[in-house]
N, C-alpha and C positions, 0 to 999 in steps of 0.2 A: 316222162309224160310232158305234154304241153300245158301251159297255164298262162292266163292273162294276169299281168302284174302292173300295179301303179308304181312307177319308179320316181316320179316327182309330183309334188302336190300342186300341179299347175292345171288341173282339170283333165278332160278326156284325152288331150294330146300327150299326157304323161303315161299312157298305157302302152304296153307292148307284150308280145307273146314270147315266153321263155321256155326252155327245156329244164325240167326239174326232176329230182328223184321221185319215184313212186312212194307215197307215204305208207307206213306200216301201222295198222291199228293197234292201239294199246288197250288196256282193260276197259271194257264198257264202250268201246268205239267200233264203228262199222265203216268199212271202206266201200265207196260206191263208184262204179264206172259211170260217169255222167253221160247221159244221152241228150239232155237239154238243160239250159240254165235260164231262169227268169231274170229280167233286167228291171230295176226299180230306181226311183229317184234318189234314195239314199246313196246309191253308187256314185251319182253325180257329186253329191256332197262329200263323200269319202275321197273322191279324186282331187278335191280342193283342200282336204283336211278340215272340213266344216261340219262333220257329223258329230253326234253325241259321243261316239267312240272314235278315237283317233289313232289307228295303228300306224307305226312308223314305216315308211317305205324301205325296201320294196315289199308290197303285200298284195295278196290276191283278193280282188273285190268279188262281189256276188253274194246275194243273200238267200237264194233258193235254187234248187235243182232237182231233177228226177233222173233215175237211171236204174242200174242193176247192182245188187250187192255182190262185191267181188272178194271180200274177206271180212271176217269178224274177229274181234278181240276177245280175250278171256271174259267170261261173265255175261256175255250177250246171250239172251234166251229167246227174245221175241222175233228175231230175224235170222235168216240163213242165206248162204251163198246162193245166188240165182233169183232171190226175191226182187220183184219190181217195187220201187220205193220212190217217195218224194220227201224232201226235207228242207230245213231252213238252218241258216247260220247267221251270225252277225256279219261275217264276210268270209270269202274263201271258196265260193262255188264255181268260179270261172276257171275250171281246171278239168282235165280228163279223168283224174282220180281224186276223190275228196273224202276226208275223214269227217264223220258225224258222230256226236253222242247218240247212243241207241234211242233215247226218248225224243230226239229231234227228227226222227224219221217216221213216216207213216207208210203202210203198204198201199200201193197204187192199185185200185180196182182194175180188172181186166178191160172194162169198158172205157177207161180213161187212157188216152195216149200220152206218150212221154212229154210232148210239147205242152199239152193242156195241163198235165201234172206239174210241169216246171213253172207255170205262170199262175198257179192258183194259191198256194199256201200263204205266201207272205202278205199279199194284198187282202185276200179274203179272211185270213186268220186275224190280221190287224182289225178288220172291219167287224167280224163277229164278236171279237173281244170288246170293241168300242160300243156297238149297238146293243149287245146282250149283257155283257158283264158290267160295263160302265154306265150305260144310259138306261138300261132296262126298257128298251123300246117296246111299246105295246101296240097290238093290232088296232087300227083305227086312228093312230096318232099321225101327225104330219112330220115328215123328215125332210129337212133342207140339206142338200148335198152341194158343197162348194167344190170347184174343180171336178165336176161330175163326169167329164170325158176321159180323165186320166185313169191310172191303174187302180188306186184305192177308191177313186170316185165312182168308177164303173162297178166295183165290188159293192159299194154302199148302195147304189141304185138298185142292183139286183137283190142284195140281201134284204134291203128295206122292203121291197115288194114281197119277197118270200115270207117275211115276218108279218105281213099284213098292214104295213104303213102306206099312207098316201105320200108319194115321193115327188118333191120339187127339185129338179136338177138345175144347177146354176153353172153356166160356162160362158166363154167369151166370144164365140163366133156362131153364126147360123149353122155352119157345117157340124160343129161339135154338138149343138143343141139337137139337131136332127139325129145324130148318133145316140144321144142320151134317150131320146124318145124310142129309138129302136131297141135300146137296152131295157126299156120298160118304164121310164119315167112318166108319171101322170101329167106333170106340168113342167115347163122349162122357163128359165129366167136368163136373159142376156145381160150379164153384169158388165160387159164391155161397152154397153150402150146406154142402159137405163139405170135408174136408182134401184139398188138391190133391196133396200128396206121397203120402199114403196111398192115394188112388184110383189114381194112376199106377202105384205099386208093385204094387198088387193086380192091375191089368190087364196087367202085364208079368212076373208071377210073381216079383216081387222084383228083377228086373234093372234096371228103369228105362228111360227113353227114350234112344235113341241121339242124337237131335237134338231140341233145343227151339227152336221158332220163337216169339220173344217180342217182339211189338209193344206190350206192355202196361206193363211195368215195375211199380213199386210193390212191394207185399208179395208179389205172385205170382212175381216173378223168383226170389227166394231159395227159395221152396217148389218151384219147377220145377227149380232147380239141385240141390236135395236129392233130387229124383226122377230125376236124370240117370244114365245107365248109365256103366260104366267106359269111358274114352276117348270119352265123349260130346262133343257140340259144342252149346253154348248160344249161339244167334244173337240178338244185341242189335239189334233192328230199330227200336224206338221206345218211347215212354213215354206211351201213351194215358191212363194214370191221372193224368198230370201230375207224378208223383213219380219221380225218378231213384234207383234202389235202391243201397244200399251192400252189395255181396256179400261174404260172408266167404271170403277167398281160400284158407283151409285146405281148403275143399271141393274146390277144383280140384286140390289135392295129393292128397287122399284118394281122389278118383275118377279121377285121371289125365286130367281133362277139360279142354276149352278153352272160354273165353268169347270169342266171335268177333264183332267189330263189323261191321255191315252198313250202309254209307252209300252207298245206291244213287245219290243225286244226284251225289256226288263221282266215283263210278265212271263214270257216264254222261259226265261232262265229261272225265275223264282217258282213258277208253277208248271213244270214241264209235263206232268201227267194231264193236267187240265188242258193245256195247250195242245197236246197230242190228241186228246179226245175231240177238241174243236176241229183239228185237221182231219180226223177220220170222218166226222160228220160232214164237213165241207166236200170231201171227195166222194162221199156217198151221194150228195146232192148233185155233183157234177155227173157222176155215173148215171143217175136217174134223169138227167136232163133238166133239173130244176135250177141249176146255175150254169151259165154259159160264159166261161172266161173268153174274152175277145183277144185274139192274137193278131196284132197289127202287122208284124213281120218277123221272119226268122233270119238271122244273120250268122255267119261263121265267127269263130273266136277272133280271127284276124281283123274283123270289123267292129270289135267291141268299143273302140273309141268313137266310131260313127254312131253306134247305138246310144251312147251317153250324150253325144251332141244333139241327137234328135230329141231325147228327153229334155235336155236343157233348153231347147228352142220351143218346147211345148208342141211338138209336131206329132206326138204319138196318141192314138186313140186306143184305150185299153192297154195292152202290154206288148213288149218285145221279148224275144227269146234268142239266146245264143246256142249254137251247136258246135261241138268239136269238129 
């Protein structure tokens, strides 16, 4: 089988397509013939050796994929050969055949295509865990989304609206802001031009945002924290800027607010049944048209390095997919 592997930790240029043996599922494992694989920012970090998990090269990147079950190991009861599925891993989905733990897979509804299924679970599962499990977002609250035109940002805009929040989307260009409005944002903030705190305060009549969804980090995190409401929740989702911020903790005292970590990968490993239930709910919403994963482009495995480069340059709106 063909698989994309990282051979050197030098970024996207360290990727190449290799021929590897087809894996054999062990007990509790399911082999999937991949039809499409989602591309996410953690793959960029993995290619440099900068992610929380640091597999040694050569390794197969990729955190999500969809396809058809081609074999099952002993003890697998919920899936059978021929089932359409989508699933997530820490890494390993950029391959023609992939092994998943049984609980890491969700059946793909007939109304959801393989490409849509491949770009849903990781970003939307991260976000439903963040907004529901960690922030307990309530209908009528204001949600501020940083990096709102990216993969997890788009998911946060759509899920925030579905959960009944008023969504303020923050992005860096007019084109991205227009995209955020098309995805359902109520208000937009151009943090590439104007002061983020002042804009959010103005849009909330001085009260601030009840929940901040922050996959960006860097200087924007403190500005967002200064724009948070009394008893607000600042969700630390990631650091797309590459800079881990040092937040002044006196702000948490003055605002009675919380800074809440969101490590979806660890949650998925620690609570696989709950994560699977979240995935099933998300795909039902996609099938019903309540969520609309935005696919920016689909590229072949041979262009995986190009896909990561586009993510690194912040050129992607929504998601990219790779196909064998």
